Every structure is written in C-alpha cells, then in structure tokens.
C-alpha positions in Angstrom: -26.9 -81.2 -12.9 -29.4 -78.3 -12.7 -29.1 -78.1 -8.9 -25.3 -77.8 -9.2 -25.5 -75.1 -11.9 -28.0 -73.1 -9.8 -25.9 -73.4 -6.7 -22.8 -72.2 -8.6 -24.8 -69.4 -10.2 -26.1 -68.2 -6.7 -22.6 -68.3 -5.3 -21.3 -66.2 -8.3 -24.0 -63.6 -7.9 -23.5 -63.4 -4.1 -19.7 -63.1 -4.5 -20.2 -60.3 -7.1 -22.5 -58.4 -4.8 -20.2 -58.8 -1.9 -17.2 -57.6 -3.9 -19.3 -54.6 -5.3 -20.5 -53.7 -1.8 -16.9 -53.9 -0.4 -15.5 -51.6 -3.2 -18.4 -49.2 -2.9 -17.9 -48.9 0.9 -14.2 -48.5 0.5 -14.5 -45.7 -2.1 -17.6 -44.0 -0.8 -16.5 -43.7 2.8 -13.0 -42.4 2.4 -13.1 -38.6 2.9 -15.9 -36.6 4.5 -16.0 -32.8 4.0 -18.2 -30.8 6.3 -18.6 -26.9 6.4 -16.9 -25.5 9.6 -19.4 -24.7 12.3 -21.6 -27.6 11.4 -23.1 -29.3 14.5 -22.4 -32.7 13.0 -18.6 -32.3 13.4 -17.3 -34.4 16.2 -14.6 -32.8 18.3 -12.8 -36.1 18.5 -12.8 -36.8 14.8 -9.5 -37.1 13.1 -9.0 -34.7 10.2 -8.0 -31.1 9.3 -9.5 -27.8 8.2 -8.9 -26.1 4.9 -10.0 -22.8 3.6 -10.8 -21.1 0.3 -9.4 -17.6 -0.1 -11.3 -14.4 -0.2 -10.1 -11.2 -1.9 -9.6 -7.8 -0.3 -9.4 -4.8 -2.6 -6.4 -2.7 -1.6 -6.4 0.9 -2.8 -3.0 2.7 -2.6 -3.1 6.5 -2.6 0.1 8.3 -3.7 -0.2 11.7 -2.0 2.0 14.7 -2.5 2.5 16.9 0.6 3.5 20.5 -0.3 4.7 22.3 2.7 5.1 26.1 2.2 7.4 27.8 4.8 7.4 31.5 5.1 10.9 33.1 4.8 12.2 34.9 7.9 12.8 38.1 5.8 9.7 37.8 3.6 8.3 41.2 4.7 11.6 42.9 3.5 11.7 41.2 0.1 9.8 44.0 -1.9 11.9 46.7 -0.2 15.4 45.2 -0.4 15.2 42.8 -3.3 12.2 44.1 -5.2 10.5 40.7 -5.1 6.7 40.6 -4.6 6.0 37.0 -5.2 6.8 35.5 -1.8 5.2 33.0 0.6 3.4 35.1 3.2 2.3 32.4 5.6 3.1 28.8 6.5 0.6 26.2 5.1 0.4 22.6 3.9 -1.4 21.3 0.9 -2.1 17.7 -0.1 -2.6 16.5 -3.7 -3.6 13.1 -5.0 -0.9 12.1 -7.5 -1.9 8.5 -8.3 -4.2 5.7 -7.2 -3.3 2.0 -7.5 -5.9 -0.8 -7.2 -4.9 -4.3 -6.4 -6.0 -7.3 -4.3 -4.7 -9.2 -1.3 -6.0 -12.6 0.0 -6.8 -14.1 3.3 -8.7 -17.3 4.4 -12.4 -17.0 4.1 -14.1 -17.9 7.4 -17.3 -18.5 5.5 -15.6 -21.0 3.2 -13.7 -23.1 5.7 -14.3 -26.9 5.8 -13.4 -29.9 7.9 -11.9 -32.9 6.2 -12.4 -36.2 8.1 -10.8 -39.5 7.2 -12.7 -42.7 7.4 -10.6 -45.2 9.4 -12.5 -48.1 7.8 -11.1 -47.4 4.4 -8.4 -49.6 3.0 -4.7 -48.8 3.4 -4.4 -48.0 -0.3 -7.4 -45.7 -0.3 -6.1 -43.9 2.8 -2.9 -42.8 0.9 -3.9 -39.2 0.3 -1.8 -36.0 0.1 -3.2 -32.5 0.7 -1.1 -29.4 0.2 -2.0 -26.3 2.2 -0.5 -22.9 2.7 0.6 -21.8 6.2 -2.6 -19.9 6.6 -4.7 -22.9 5.7 -5.6 -22.1 2.1 -5.7 -25.3 0.0 -3.3 -25.7 -2.9 -3.7 -29.2 -4.0 -5.1 -32.7 -3.3 -3.7 -36.1 -4.3 -0.7 -34.4 -6.0 2.8 -35.5 -5.1 5.0 -33.8 -7.6 3.4 -30.4 -8.0 2.6 -28.9 -4.7 1.1 -25.7 -5.9 2.5 -22.2 -5.5 0.6 -19.1 -4.7 0.8 -16.6 -7.5 2.0 -13.3 -6.2 1.6 -9.9 -7.9 3.9 -7.2 -6.7 3.8 -3.5 -7.6 7.1 -1.7 -7.3 6.8 1.9 -6.0 9.7 4.2 -5.3 9.0 7.4 -3.4 11.9 9.9 -3.5 11.6 12.8 -1.0 13.5 15.8 0.0 14.7 16.2 3.6 12.8 18.7 5.8 15.7 19.2 8.0 17.5 22.6 8.1 14.8 24.4 6.1 16.9 27.6 6.0 20.6 26.6 6.1 22.0 30.2 6.3 19.5 31.5 8.8 21.7 30.7 11.9 23.9 33.7 11.6 25.3 35.9 14.3 22.6 37.9 16.0 25.1 40.5 17.4 27.2 43.2 15.8 29.8 45.5 17.3 28.7 49.1 17.6 31.3 51.8 18.2 30.1 55.1 19.9 32.1 58.3 20.1 31.8 60.0 23.5 33.0 63.6 23.6 34.3 64.8 26.9 34.9 68.5 27.6 37.5 69.4 30.2 37.6 73.1 31.3 40.7 74.4 33.0 40.3 78.1 33.9 39.3 79.6 30.7 40.6 76.8 28.5 38.2 74.0 27.2 39.7 70.7 26.1 37.6 68.3 24.0 38.5 64.6 24.2 36.9 62.0 21.9 36.6 58.6 23.5 35.6 55.5 21.4 33.3 53.1 23.2 32.4 49.7 21.6 29.6 47.4 22.6 27.8 44.4 21.2 24.1 44.8 20.5 21.3 42.8 18.8 20.7 43.2 15.2 17.2 44.2 14.1 15.3 42.0 11.6 15.8 44.6 8.9 19.6 44.7 9.5 19.7 40.9 9.2 17.8 41.1 6.0 20.2 43.6 4.5 23.2 41.5 5.6 21.6 38.5 3.8 21.0 40.7 0.7 24.7 41.8 0.7 25.7 38.1 0.7 23.5 37.5 -2.3 25.2 40.3 -4.2 28.6 39.0 -3.2 27.8 35.5 -4.5 26.5 37.0 -7.8 29.7 39.0 -8.2 31.7 35.9 -7.5 29.8 33.9 -10.1 30.3 36.6 -12.7 34.0 36.7 -12.0 34.2 32.9 -12.1 32.4 32.3 -15.4 34.1 35.4 -17.1 37.5 33.9 -16.4 38.6 36.8 -14.2 38.8 34.9 -11.0 39.8 31.3 -11.8 41.4 29.2 -14.5 39.3 26.2 -15.7 40.9 22.9 -14.8 38.7 20.3 -16.2 35.2 20.7 -14.7 36.3 22.9 -11.8 34.5 26.0 -12.9 31.2 24.1 -13.4 31.6 22.6 -9.9 32.3 25.9 -8.2 29.5 27.7 -10.1 27.0 25.0 -9.1 27.9 25.3 -5.5 27.7 29.1 -5.6 24.3 28.8 -7.3 23.0 26.5 -4.5 24.3 29.0 -1.9 22.6 31.9 -3.7 19.3 30.0 -3.8 19.5 29.3 -0.1 19.9 33.0 0.7 17.1 34.0 -1.7 14.8 31.5 0.1 15.2 33.6 3.2 13.1 36.2 1.5 10.8 34.3 -0.8 10.2 31.2 1.4 10.5 27.6 0.6 8.3 24.8 -0.8 9.1 21.3 0.5 7.4 18.5 -1.6 7.2 15.0 -0.3 5.4 11.9 -1.5 3.8 9.4 0.8 1.7 6.3 0.3 -1.4 5.5 2.3 -3.5 2.3 1.8 -7.1 1.6 2.4 -8.6 -1.9 2.3 -12.2 -2.8 1.3 -13.8 -6.2 1.7 -16.3 -6.9 -1.1 -19.4 -9.0 -0.2 -22.8 -9.7 -1.7 -24.2 -7.0 0.5 -21.9 -4.1 -0.3 -21.6 -4.1 -4.1 -22.4 -0.9 -6.0 -21.1 2.5 -4.8 -19.7 2.5 -1.3 -17.8 5.1 0.8 -14.0 4.2 0.8 -12.3 7.2 2.5 -12.3 11.0 2.7 -9.7 13.5 1.4 -9.1 17.2 1.6 -6.4 19.5 0.3 -5.6 20.8 3.8 -5.8 17.5 5.8 -5.0 14.8 3.3 -6.6 11.3 3.7 -8.9 11.3 6.7 -11.4 9.0 8.5 -14.8 8.1 7.2 -16.6 10.2 9.8 -14.7 13.5 8.9 -16.3 16.3 6.9 -13.7 16.0 4.0 -14.6 15.2 0.4 -15.7 11.6 0.0 -13.8 9.0 -2.0 -16.1 6.3 -3.2 -15.5 2.8 -4.6 -17.9 1.3 -7.2 -18.0 -2.5 -7.6 -19.9 -3.9 -10.6 -20.0 -7.7 -11.0 -19.7 -8.8 -14.7 -22.0 -11.9 -14.1 -19.8 -14.7 -15.4 -20.9 -17.0 -12.5 -24.6 -16.1 -12.5 -25.7 -19.5 -14.0 -23.5 -21.4 -11.6 -24.9 -19.6 -8.6 -28.5 -20.6 -9.5 -27.4 -24.3 -10.0 -25.3 -24.4 -6.8 -27.3 -22.2 -4.5 -27.0 -24.7 -1.6 -23.4 -25.5 -2.3 -21.1 -25.0 0.7 -23.8 -25.8 3.3 -23.9 -29.6 3.0 -21.7 -32.4 4.0 -20.0 -34.1 0.9 -18.1 -37.4 0.5 -15.0 -37.9 -1.6 -15.3 -34.4 -3.0 -13.7 -31.0 -2.2 -15.3 -27.6 -2.4 -13.8 -25.1 -4.8 -14.8 -21.7 -6.0 -15.2 -20.0 -9.4 -14.4 -16.3 -8.9 -16.5 -13.5 -10.2 -15.1 -10.8 -12.5 -15.9 -7.3 -11.2 -15.2 -3.8 -12.5 -13.8 -1.6 -9.8 -13.9 2.2 -10.0 -12.5 4.8 -7.5 -14.5 8.0 -7.6 -13.5 11.5 -6.3 -15.5 14.7 -6.9 -17.6 12.9 -9.5 -14.6 11.8 -11.6 -13.1 8.3 -12.0 -9.6 8.5 -10.7 -8.8 4.7 -11.0 -10.4 1.8 -12.8 -9.5 -1.9 -12.9 -11.0 -5.3 -13.6 -10.4 -7.8 -10.8 -11.3 -11.4 -9.8 -13.2 -11.5 -6.5 -13.5 -15.0 -5.1 -16.2 -14.5 -2.5 -18.6 -13.0 -5.1 -18.3 -16.2 -7.2 -19.9 -19.6 -7.0 -19.0 -22.6 -4.8 -18.9 -26.0 -6.5 -17.5 -29.5 -5.7 -14.8 -31.6 -7.4 -14.1 -35.3 -6.9 -10.9 -36.4 -5.3 -11.2 -40.2 -5.7 -8.4 -41.2 -8.1 -8.2 -37.5 -9.1 -5.4 -35.0 -8.7 -6.5 -31.4 -8.1 -4.6 -28.2 -8.1 -6.1 -25.0 -6.7 -5.3 -21.3 -7.4 -4.4 -19.9 -4.0 -5.6 -16.4 -5.0 -9.1 -17.4 -6.0 -9.8 -21.0 -4.8 -10.5 -22.1 -8.4 -9.4 -25.6 -9.6 -6.7 -25.0 -12.1 -5.6 -28.5 -12.9 -7.5 -31.8 -12.9 -5.8 -35.1 -13.6 -7.8 -38.3 -13.5 -5.8 -41.5 -12.7 
C-alpha cells in the first residue's frame, strides 16, 4: 500500500512540475523586446520595430515688416503743401510682435525597439495586437476596442496683410503737356512793316515740380468736391450715397497726399525655429538672431541673439536613478515606455523674457518597462507615457 501511495505521489509531483514548466515556458518566451542596433538582433527574426516619441520645441515668431517708401514728390511737400513730416528715404524695419512656443513630435531614434515573437508559444498566447502610428510610434498593445489616438494641439493664427502692389496709384499720369509758343514774324514791304503772330504748339516733358503742382491741384479739387458734397450743395442724399461718395473721395485724397508724404506698408509674417532638447543642451542655448533692419537671421550672423532657456523641473529624478540602465537591455513580455519630464521654457531677447511656457519633454524623462502578458496598455503618442493599464 505504501509503495502504491509513493508511486502516485511521485507521479503527481512530476505532473505538477511538468505543467508548471510548460506554462512558464509558454508565458515567459512569448515576446522579446530588444533595443534597435543591438548586435543580438537576428536579421531573419520575425517581428517589428516600434518607437517612442521625442518632442521638438517649436518657436513661432510673428514679425511685423514696416516698409517705408519715399513719395515721388517728397522734396516739394514743404514748399507746395507746407508739410515737413515726410518720409525722406526708402527703408524697411522689422519688429517682433509675438512669440508662440509649442511642441511637435517625431520618432526617437534612441528609443526604438525590435519586438520579436517566439514561434514556440501557444496559439492562444500568440494572439496579440499592437497599434502603431504610420511613423512607427506605439499607441497600444493587446487592445482591440480602443486603438489610441494621437492628441493634437493646434494654434490658429490669421495674418492679415495689405497688398504691396501699386504703391502709388495716381503716380502714372501723363508725362507730357502741350506748350503753345507765339512766334512773331515781321514782314517789311518798302517802308511798311507788318507783324504777324503765329501760334506754334508742341508737346514737352513736365518737370518734377510741375507734376507735383498738378498733384497738389488735384488734392484741392478733391477737397472742394468733398466740401460741396457734405454741405448739400452738390448732391442730394439718397440713403447712404453721400457717405459712400465721401469715403471714395477721401481714399483718393489720401492717395494723392501719399505722393508727397510717402507710404508705410505694414505686413505680418510668421517664421518658425525648431530646437531639439537633449540632456546635453539644457540651460541657456542660442536659438536664432534678430535685427530691426534684417529681421530673423542665421545663427552665424552679427544680429542680436535670441536665446532659449530650458530648465527641467525634476519630476523624474528618482525614476532616472532607479532605471539608469533601462532601454539598453533585452526584456521579455514587457514593453518600454517613458515618463516625460516637465521643463520650463523661456525665450530671451535683449535680456528680457519675451515668451515663457511649461512643456512636457519626453526624451528628458525616464525609461521604464510595463508588462504585456494578459495586460492591455495604451500609450500617449505625444510623450510615450502609458496612460491606460487594464489587467485581464
């Protein structure tokens, strides 16, 4: 009886160990994740690559371009119109109106991993679903219903500009005028002298001062017409007709006056500069250069520097010390994810802060690993952080 019990007991223990070993092998050898570039990756292995995102700081500069154009009759403005405040030369000035700080994402080549499937795993254990973006950034694992959507932040900017065409609309006037000369001919017959006046007309070029005086005469005619219009002498008001005509005359008057005082054309344009934060370039770094005469220029120019200051808050300091080797080793049945670092970003110009924002920067954070065996994971496509964990 004792021999039979011992035999049954040995069979039970052996069966238990065999079942445990089978389950352990099935679960433990299901998915192997290896950092990209690792020499242990076999080119013939079946699997795929996924990436965690990295954040690029995008700085949008809204710049006003003020183009001052000298009027063709500016030198005659004090003499003919009595105006001294005129534009005396053509010049262009640039002014920083606004600075907008945001982030964009791209796959991080230093956080790209190869996922290899173990062909020895059971059919049930091989039923896995991984959701990726078109650029390879991971969105989810083992999740059928919710496939993860990248959160997008859009900033609406509308720049309204004046046209630079036809700076002086009424400058294209006739350059010729008709001059009539009187020619006196004397005809002497014996002792009689006859004088004959002959009129001879010709077309000659106008001098700049003549053109200026003609433009000044048009200004006076327009002002007289406006006075007659609003006084009721020249027109009867039918609805808003007088307002409409007066507005058109005022626009015409301003165009003629611009021939003397010059014109300012202001336009807005947007220029963007991208900066990739890393552990080596935090602190104050050169972002771009700017001058009032040349606008935004290259880093090697002699314009005034625009700097960017990046100051990590330190919310992942403890994680970094605990996971200092994370992302370098091969892991099984786990996926790498990232906890982003909060940073304070300042844009500096001439010693003053012209923009400031607090951002999440993924590559300055900490890499960790999360299990995928019987676990559903959802990733934030902007940071690589695990946002949802569901244990089956």
